[in-house]
C-alpha positions in Angstrom: 12.7 7.5 -18.2 10.9 10.1 -16.4 11.5 13.9 -17.5 13.3 15.0 -14.3 15.7 12.1 -14.5 16.2 12.7 -18.2 17.1 16.4 -17.4 19.5 15.3 -14.8 21.2 13.0 -17.3 21.2 15.7 -19.9 23.0 18.3 -17.4 25.6 15.5 -16.8 26.2 14.7 -20.6 26.5 18.5 -21.8 30.0 19.3 -20.3 31.3 15.9 -21.9 30.3 16.7 -25.3 33.0 17.9 -27.9 30.6 19.5 -30.4 27.3 20.8 -29.7 26.4 21.5 -33.3 26.1 25.2 -32.6 23.8 24.9 -29.6 23.1 22.7 -26.5 19.5 22.4 -27.8 20.6 20.1 -30.5 21.8 17.7 -27.6 18.5 18.2 -25.7 16.3 17.4 -28.7 18.5 14.4 -29.6 18.2 12.9 -26.2 14.5 13.6 -25.8 14.0 11.9 -29.2 16.0 8.9 -28.0 14.1 8.9 -24.8 10.9 8.0 -26.4 12.3 4.5 -27.2 14.0 4.2 -23.9 17.2 4.2 -25.7 19.4 5.7 -23.0 17.9 3.5 -20.1 21.1 2.1 -18.4 23.8 4.1 -20.2 26.0 6.3 -18.4 26.6 10.1 -19.1 30.1 9.1 -20.5 28.5 6.4 -23.1 25.8 8.9 -24.1 28.5 11.8 -24.8 30.7 9.3 -26.4 27.8 8.3 -28.8 27.1 12.0 -29.5 30.5 12.9 -30.3 30.8 9.8 -32.8 27.7 10.8 -34.6 28.8 14.5 -34.7 32.1 13.5 -36.1 30.3 11.5 -38.7 28.0 14.4 -39.6 31.0 16.7 -40.0 32.9 14.3 -42.3 29.7 14.0 -44.5 29.1 17.7 -44.5 32.7 18.2 -45.5 32.4 15.7 -48.2 29.5 17.5 -49.8 31.1 20.6 -49.8 34.2 19.4 -51.3 32.2 17.3 -54.0 30.8 20.7 -55.2 34.2 22.4 -55.9 35.1 22.9 -59.4 38.8 22.7 -60.2 40.7 22.6 -63.4 41.9 19.3 -62.6 38.2 17.8 -62.1 37.1 19.6 -65.4 39.9 18.1 -67.2 39.3 14.7 -66.0 35.7 14.7 -66.5 36.2 15.8 -70.1 38.7 12.9 -70.5 36.3 10.5 -69.1 33.5 11.7 -71.4 35.6 11.2 -74.5 36.1 7.8 -73.3 32.4 7.1 -73.2 31.6 8.4 -69.8 30.7 6.2 -66.7 30.3 2.6 -67.5 26.9 1.2 -67.4 25.8 -0.8 -64.4 25.6 -4.4 -65.2 23.5 -7.2 -63.7 25.5 -9.7 -61.6 25.8 -13.1 -63.5 23.6 -15.7 -61.9 25.2 -19.2 -61.6 23.0 -22.3 -61.0 23.9 -24.8 -58.5 25.2 -27.2 -61.2 27.6 -24.2 -62.4 25.8 -23.3 -65.5 25.1 -19.7 -66.3 21.4 -19.0 -65.7 21.4 -16.0 -68.0 22.4 -18.2 -71.1 19.4 -20.8 -70.5 
């Protein structure tokens, strides 16, 4: 898509976006990067705005999860200590492989 057409599309998408992640420049950068692969060809401004809003909502959820995961609380400290007394996190185990005849491959 040529730059002038992309700029017109960006101007149409801008008012439809709920969350600009602090600046309209983030939207312009995101659309310019997608334009390199002709990702937005054939899409309407509404479709692009919906995609942007979905990605921003996902980003905000993961950002909130990271922030909440760092919070130390008395409850988290207590459960962590109790889990440590029980041996901590269980070790990852390899899935058991079963041969076509039903025998356990690991025992052979």
